[in-house]
N, C-alpha and C positions, 0 to 999 in steps of 0.2 A: 361416103356419099353425103351424109347429113352435114359433116364438117365442111365439105366443099360448098354446099348450099349456104350454110351460115357465113362462110368466108366471103362469098359473093355478095350476099345481102349486106354484110357489114361494110364491104368496100363501097357499095352503092350509097349507103348511109353517109359515109365520109365524103363522097363526091357531091352530094346534094348541095344546092345553093344555100348560103348562110343568110339569115334574116338581116335586113338593113332598114332600120327605122328612120323614116323621113320626119324630122321634127318640125312642127309648126313654129315659125319665127316670132309669132305674137301670142299673147294670152287669149284663149277662146272663151267668150262669155258662155255661161251655163254648161261648161264641160262636165260630163259625168265624173264623179269623184273616183270611179274605178278605172278611168282611162288616163293615160299620160300625155306627154307632149306630142305623141304621134297622132293625136286627135286634131283634125283641122276644121271642125264645125260643119256647117251646111255648105257643101260644095257639090258640083255636078260630077258625073262620071268622067267627062272630058277634062275637067280641072284635075281630078284625081290622077288620071292617066298622065297628064303633063307633069305633075309633081313627082311621079315615080320615075320619070326620065328614062324609061327603057332599061332600068338596072335590074338584073335578075335577083330576086329575093327581097327587093325593096317593097315596103308596105306603109300604108297610112290607114287611119280610121276616119270615117266621115259620117255625118248625119244625112239621111235622105232628104232631098229637096221636096219631093212629093209626098213623103210619108214621115212627117216630123215625129221624132221619138223613136224612129227605127235607125239602127246603126249598122254600118257596113265596113267590112275589112276589104280594102283594095290591095291586091297582092300581084306582084309581077312574076310570072313564070312562063317559060316556053315562048318568049317573045310576044306575050299578050298579057293583058291585065284581067285578072279574075276577081270577081266581086262576091263576097260571102256575107249573108245576114248574120249579124252577131247577137248573141244573147248573153245575159249575165244573171246568175242566181246565187251569187257569192263566189262563183268561179266563172271563167269565160268558156264559151262553147259555140260551135256552129252545128254540132250534131250531138251525139250522146256522150262523148268523152269530154270531161271537164279539165280545165287548166288553171293553174294559179295565176298565170300572167299571159298577156297577149304575146309576148316574146316566145314563151313555151309553145303556145298554140301554133304560131307561125312556123317555128322550127319543125314541129311535128308534121305540119301540113306540107312543107317543102320536101321533107324526106319522103313522105308518102307519094306525092306527085312524081318525084324523081324516080323512085323505085318502080311505080306503075308504068312510067314512060319507058324505062329501060327493060322491063320484063320480057317483052316480045323479042327484043334484040338478044337477050340472054338465052331464051329458048332456041332461037335460030342458031346461035353459036353451038349449043349443045348438039343440035341435029347434024351439023356439018363437021364437028370435031371427031376425027377417027379414034382418038385416044378414049374418049368417053364411050363411043360405040363399042370399042373392043372390050371394055370391062363392064359393059352393060349399064353404065350410069346414065347415059343420055335419056333413054326411055323413062327410067324411074324419076329422074330429076324433072324432065319435061312434064310428066304427068302430075308430079307434086305441085309444080308452079302453076300449071294449067288449072288444076282443081282449085287452087287459091283464087285465081282470077275469075274462074267460072262462078264460084260461090259469091264473090263480090259483085259481079255483073248481075247475077240473078237477084241478089238483094237490092241492088240499085233500082231495078225495075219496079220494086215494091214500095219504093220510097214515097212518102206522102208530102205534100206541100204544106208549109206552115205559114200563118199570117203573122203580122207584127202587132196585132191587137193586144191590148193589155190583158194579161191572164189567159191568153189563148193557149190551148194545150199544145205542147211541142211533141209532134209525132216522133216515133223512133226513126232515126236517120241512119243510113248505112255507111259503110266505111270508105267508099270511093269518093274522091275529092270533088271532081269537077261538076257533078250533078248539083252540088250545093251552090255553085256559082249562079248569081242572079242573071236573068235575061237582060238584054240591052234596054228594055223599056221598064222603068220603075213602076209603071202602072200595073204590070203583071206580076203575079207571085209564082212564077215558074223558076225552076232551078236547072242548071246545066248538068250537075252531078251531085248526088248526095254524098256527105262526108262526115266522118267522125274523127278524122285525123288519128286513126288508130294504128300506130306503128309500134312494133315490138323490137326488142333488142335481139330477138331470134337466138336465144341461148337454148338450143334444142338438145 
């Protein structure tokens, strides 16, 4: 049963979109030293969306027009552009999990998004598959996956909003991805879904 679950999660990890860095064609003045050519300077959400070109897994970094000094990861997933507030303290993060590079952060995020998107479909298949029902795996697997999702959803409701003020305390942010996405208005500090890009290799 556990081997089956691990196999399925591993398969989903392999199917997840791969990161595609969109490089800025010119040198950006005052680019933070810890960001690379994926940084496009001060541009709007609309400009970022256009640069991504609707390509799954494509990403850029930008500085907020209305909040100078605040940096955002614009990531294309699920036929939409998701925006995440970026932080750096020697490592990159949007939640509690740190990464050595933006590429690693985006890779982890895409896998998490993909697995969460496919989880309900996986549970549905277990429910209707007579083989799993016969050997009693469906109920156990369904409950296991459901508990994981339930814990994540409960935690996401407890997530606190963080500001981009210098030295502002970064609240503990939960594991689901889309609550960390910024709202469409840069004036507001609301998030779509909190996220720490916490994906494991599931070696149970």
